[in-house]
Each structure stands twice: as structure tokens, then as C-alpha cells.
C-alpha positions as CSV (number, residue, x, y, z in Angstrom):
1,M,-4.5,-17.4,-1.2
2,G,-4.0,-14.7,1.4
3,D,-6.8,-14.2,3.9
4,F,-9.3,-16.6,2.2
5,P,-9.3,-19.2,5.1
6,N,-10.3,-16.5,7.7
7,I,-12.8,-14.8,5.4
8,F,-14.4,-18.1,4.4
9,R,-14.8,-19.2,7.9
10,K,-16.2,-15.8,8.9
11,I,-18.8,-16.1,6.1
12,R,-19.8,-19.6,7.1
13,E,-20.1,-18.7,10.8
14,Q,-22.0,-15.5,10.1
15,S,-24.4,-17.5,8.0
16,G,-25.0,-19.8,10.9
17,L,-23.8,-22.8,8.9
18,T,-22.0,-25.9,10.1
19,Q,-19.1,-27.2,8.0
20,Q,-21.4,-30.0,6.8
21,Q,-24.1,-27.5,5.8
22,M,-21.6,-25.4,3.9
23,A,-20.3,-28.5,2.2
24,D,-23.8,-29.5,1.1
25,K,-24.4,-26.0,-0.2
26,L,-21.2,-26.0,-2.2
27,G,-21.2,-29.7,-3.3
28,V,-18.0,-30.6,-1.7
29,S,-17.0,-32.7,1.3
30,R,-17.0,-31.5,4.9
31,S,-13.3,-32.3,5.0
32,A,-12.7,-29.9,2.1
33,I,-14.4,-27.1,4.0
34,G,-12.1,-27.8,7.0
35,M,-9.1,-27.7,4.7
36,Y,-10.2,-24.4,3.1
37,E,-10.6,-22.9,6.6
38,N,-7.3,-24.2,7.7
39,G,-5.5,-23.0,4.6
40,E,-4.5,-26.6,3.7
41,R,-6.4,-26.5,0.4
42,E,-7.7,-23.9,-2.0
43,P,-11.0,-24.0,-3.8
44,N,-11.0,-24.1,-7.5
45,F,-12.3,-21.1,-9.5
46,E,-15.7,-22.6,-10.0
47,T,-16.1,-23.2,-6.2
48,L,-14.9,-19.6,-5.5
49,E,-17.5,-18.3,-7.9
50,L,-20.1,-20.4,-6.3
51,I,-19.2,-19.1,-2.8
52,A,-19.3,-15.5,-4.1
53,D,-22.6,-16.0,-5.8
54,T,-24.2,-18.0,-2.9
55,F,-23.2,-15.4,-0.3
56,N,-23.4,-12.3,-2.5
57,V,-19.8,-11.3,-1.9
58,D,-17.2,-10.0,-4.4
59,M,-14.5,-12.5,-5.4
60,N,-11.9,-9.8,-4.5
61,Y,-13.3,-9.8,-1.0
62,L,-13.1,-13.6,-0.7
63,L,-9.5,-13.4,-1.8
64,G,-8.7,-10.8,0.8
65,K,-8.1,-8.0,-1.7
66,K,-9.2,-4.5,-1.1
67,P,-12.9,-4.1,-2.0
68,T,-13.6,-2.4,-5.2
69,T,-14.8,1.2,-5.0
70,E,-17.1,0.7,-7.9
71,V,-20.3,2.8,-7.3
72,I,-23.6,1.2,-8.1
73,P,-25.2,3.4,-10.8
74,D,-28.2,5.6,-9.8
75,R,-30.3,4.3,-12.7
76,Y,-30.9,1.0,-10.9
77,Y,-32.8,2.6,-8.0
78,L,-35.8,4.9,-7.8
79,D,-35.1,5.7,-4.2
80,D,-31.9,7.3,-2.9
81,D,-32.1,5.4,0.4
82,A,-32.3,2.0,-1.4
83,R,-29.3,3.0,-3.6
84,D,-27.3,4.1,-0.5
85,M,-28.1,0.9,1.4
86,A,-27.3,-1.3,-1.6
87,Q,-23.9,0.6,-2.0
88,F,-23.2,0.1,1.7
89,I,-23.8,-3.6,1.6
90,Y,-21.8,-3.9,-1.6
91,E,-18.8,-2.2,0.0
92,N,-19.3,-4.1,3.4
93,P,-20.5,-7.6,2.6
94,E,-20.2,-8.7,6.2
95,Y,-23.4,-6.7,6.9
96,K,-25.4,-8.7,4.3
97,V,-26.0,-11.3,7.0
98,L,-28.1,-8.7,9.0
99,F,-30.1,-7.9,5.9
100,D,-30.7,-11.6,5.2
101,A,-31.7,-12.3,8.8
102,S,-34.2,-9.4,8.8
103,R,-36.1,-11.0,5.9
104,K,-36.7,-14.1,8.1
105,V,-38.3,-12.6,11.1
106,K,-41.6,-10.9,12.1
107,K,-42.0,-7.2,12.0
108,E,-42.4,-7.1,15.8
109,D,-39.0,-8.7,16.2
110,I,-37.5,-6.2,13.8
111,D,-39.1,-3.3,15.8
112,F,-37.6,-4.8,19.0
113,V,-34.1,-5.1,17.5
114,K,-34.4,-1.4,16.2
115,Q,-35.2,-0.3,19.8
116,M,-32.2,-2.2,21.2
117,I,-30.0,-0.6,18.5
118,D,-31.4,2.9,19.3
119,R,-30.7,2.3,23.0
120,M,-27.1,1.1,22.3
121,S,-26.4,4.1,20.0
122,N,-27.9,6.6,22.6
123,K,-25.7,5.3,25.5
124,G,-23.0,7.7,24.6
125,D,-25.4,10.6,24.6
126,D,-26.1,10.3,28.4
């Protein structure tokens, strides 16, 4: 199944889930999660679908195939920035974890993180 074990582990770790928490989410045993991550076992199609839906990633991404270059149609968004952000997250699902995390924190914390990112991106300008 190609790169699935590494991708699956990465998704789990970026989501901050233990193997047991992931197992509970997917309705499988913790040992099944370990076997998926070690490449000793492959999930069935339904489980792959559940992983893709749960973590909002494309099945091709899960299977280690090149991401699709499908463009999200303009008609779904009234705002160009929202469309561009959705397209970016669609093409780079590993960044979804940042978006998800931002919905769980206070505005002050988001402002602090933005300041830190601005400082890091301006380091090269000095």
C-alpha cells in the first residue's frame, strides 16, 4: 500500500491522538492501528474511507499517490481569500491540523501565534 503506514502515522500524530484514541475513532483495535503504522496490515476500503472522511484528506493522499490537481470551483465561495485557503488546504492536507487547532483556541492565543509567525518570517529580512 505504498506510503500509507507513514502517512497514517503522521495524520494520527499531527492530530494529537494516541493509537488507542485513533482505534476508538475508527472502531478498530489498538493493535490494528499499530499494524497499519508498521505496514503489517492494510485497512479495508471502508476503513480507508472513514480515515479520509474523519481527517478530511483525499484517499489518493492516504495511499501515497500524487494529490489531485482538481480546482475547487469558484461558485462555492463568495470570497476569493476563502476559496484560495480552501484550495490550499485541499492540496496540502497536512496543514488542516493548523486550521482545526485554530478553531479550539481563544482569539488572544491566535493573535499571539500570528505575532510569532510574523517574527519568524521576518527573521530573514534583518
